[in-house]
C-alpha positions as CSV (number, residue, x, y, z in Angstrom):
1,M,12.6,143.4,6.4
2,K,13.2,146.8,7.6
3,N,10.4,148.7,9.5
4,E,9.9,151.1,6.7
5,T,9.4,148.1,4.3
6,L,6.8,146.7,6.7
7,L,5.1,150.2,6.9
8,L,6.0,150.5,10.6
9,T,6.2,154.3,10.5
10,E,5.4,156.8,13.4
11,S,1.9,157.2,11.9
12,T,1.0,153.5,11.7
13,L,2.6,152.8,15.1
14,S,0.8,155.6,16.8
15,F,-2.6,154.6,15.1
16,R,-2.1,151.0,16.2
17,K,-1.4,152.2,19.9
18,E,-4.3,154.7,20.0
19,H,-6.9,152.3,18.3
20,P,-6.3,148.7,19.3
21,E,-10.0,148.0,19.1
22,M,-10.0,149.1,15.4
23,I,-7.0,146.8,14.6
24,Q,-8.8,144.0,16.3
25,L,-11.9,144.7,14.2
26,W,-10.0,144.8,11.0
27,E,-8.2,141.5,11.9
28,R,-11.6,140.0,12.5
29,Q,-12.9,141.4,9.1
30,I,-9.8,139.8,7.4
31,V,-10.3,136.4,9.0
32,E,-14.1,136.6,8.1
33,D,-13.7,138.0,4.6
34,T,-15.9,140.9,5.6
35,C,-13.5,143.8,4.9
36,N,-14.5,147.2,3.9
37,P,-13.6,148.2,0.3
38,D,-10.3,149.9,1.2
39,L,-9.1,147.1,3.4
40,H,-10.1,144.6,0.8
41,F,-8.3,146.5,-1.7
42,C,-5.0,146.6,0.5
43,L,-5.4,142.9,1.3
44,Y,-6.0,141.4,-2.3
45,A,-3.6,143.8,-4.0
46,V,-0.7,141.9,-2.4
47,D,-1.7,138.8,-4.5
48,N,-0.5,140.7,-7.5
49,Y,3.2,141.0,-6.1
50,L,4.7,137.4,-5.7
51,H,7.9,138.6,-4.2
52,L,6.2,140.9,-1.7
53,R,3.7,138.2,-0.7
54,A,6.6,135.9,-0.2
55,K,8.5,138.1,1.9
56,L,5.6,138.9,4.1
57,I,4.7,135.2,4.5
58,A,8.3,134.3,5.3
59,C,8.5,136.8,8.0
60,E,4.9,135.9,9.2
61,Y,3.8,139.6,8.8
62,L,1.2,139.5,5.9
63,Y,-1.9,140.5,7.8
64,D,-0.1,143.2,9.9
65,F,1.5,144.7,6.8
66,V,-1.9,144.9,5.1
67,L,-3.3,146.6,8.3
68,N,-0.4,149.1,8.1
69,A,-1.1,149.6,4.5
70,H,-4.8,150.2,5.2
71,I,-3.7,152.9,7.7
72,V,-1.3,154.6,5.2
73,H,-4.1,154.4,2.6
74,A,-6.5,156.3,4.8
75,D,-3.7,158.9,5.6
76,W,-3.3,159.4,1.8
77,Q,-7.0,159.6,1.3
78,S,-7.3,162.4,3.9
79,I,-4.4,164.3,2.4
80,Y,-5.8,164.2,-1.2
81,V,-9.3,165.3,0.2
82,Q,-7.5,168.2,2.0
83,N,-5.8,169.2,-1.2
84,G,-9.1,169.6,-3.0
85,H,-9.9,166.2,-4.5
86,T,-13.2,164.5,-4.2
87,D,-13.7,161.5,-1.9
88,T,-13.8,159.2,-5.1
89,E,-10.8,160.8,-6.5
90,A,-8.9,160.5,-3.2
91,V,-9.6,156.7,-3.0
92,E,-8.4,156.3,-6.5
93,L,-5.3,158.3,-5.8
94,A,-4.7,156.3,-2.6
95,N,-5.1,153.1,-4.3
96,Q,-2.4,154.1,-6.8
97,E,-0.1,155.1,-4.0
98,I,-0.6,151.7,-2.4
99,L,0.2,149.9,-5.9
100,Q,3.3,151.8,-6.3
101,M,4.6,151.2,-2.8
102,Y,3.8,147.3,-3.3
103,A,5.6,147.4,-6.7
104,S,8.7,149.1,-5.2
105,I,8.8,146.7,-2.3
106,N,8.3,143.8,-4.7
107,Q,11.6,144.8,-6.3
108,N,13.7,144.4,-3.3
109,P,16.1,141.3,-3.4
110,L,14.9,138.0,-2.0
111,S,16.3,136.1,0.9
112,K,16.8,132.3,0.9
113,K,13.7,131.9,3.0
114,D,11.7,134.2,0.6
115,K,12.8,132.0,-2.3
116,V,11.6,129.0,-0.6
117,V,8.1,130.5,0.0
118,I,8.0,131.6,-3.7
119,E,8.6,128.0,-4.8
120,I,5.7,126.8,-2.4
121,L,3.5,129.5,-3.8
122,D,4.3,128.6,-7.3
123,K,3.6,125.0,-6.8
124,E,0.3,125.9,-5.1
125,S,-0.9,128.1,-8.0
126,N,0.0,125.4,-10.5
127,Q,-2.2,122.8,-8.8
């Protein structure tokens, strides 16, 4: 997958470099299932996009992708607030941006490895 598809932008890379302790905290929250609402949204929304989820699992980047999405989500929230939206509206608009992004990536063609992961995920969901 390309860097843009993995949400490895200047903004996310810069945030990761400047705030490693925050990244570690979020990683711990994911593992312990104690995520804040926005991180929780970014994590569990991936479940609705089977191809995206399979691609991320195949390249062993699921949690890092979710952390990048969380950073992007916060950036969008900030932009929407700066443009005059309330905090609640900004969260909802950022959520919609995340879903559109996930849907777009979900449409990308699958590799052979992705297809194998999809078969495994399908078998797990049918059990």
